[in-house]
MARMIVEX-796143 format. One record per residue (C-alpha): x, y, z. Coordinates in steps of 0.5 Angstrom, whole numbers, plus 500, padded with zeros to 3 digits. Each point is the difference from the previous one (the first is absolute). Layout:
XYZ
...
//
This chain:
870397860
503494496
506495503
505499495
504495504
507500502
506503496
504494501
501495494
500493501
507497500
498494495
496504495
502507501
493502499
496505506
498496506
493502503
499500507
495494500
505496496
507501503
504495504
506503504
506496500
506503504
498507498
499498493
493500496
497494496
493499497
498494504
499496494
507502498
504497506
502493498
505495501
506501496
501492500
493498498
497507498
494498505
496506503
502501507
496502506
502505505
498495505
506495498
505506501
498499508
501493501
506497503
504496495
499493504
493500499
//
């Protein structure tokens, strides 16, 4: 039995996102490396999404 990943495509690159590499943001799938800041293009981590803006 093999696991081929999800059937979702990454919102940023449109390629298939595998379970081990998926980052879900507001119900949208991204590769962890594709989820980037739209201003500086730096990679974002999921932990940044949970920090209050005043930290």
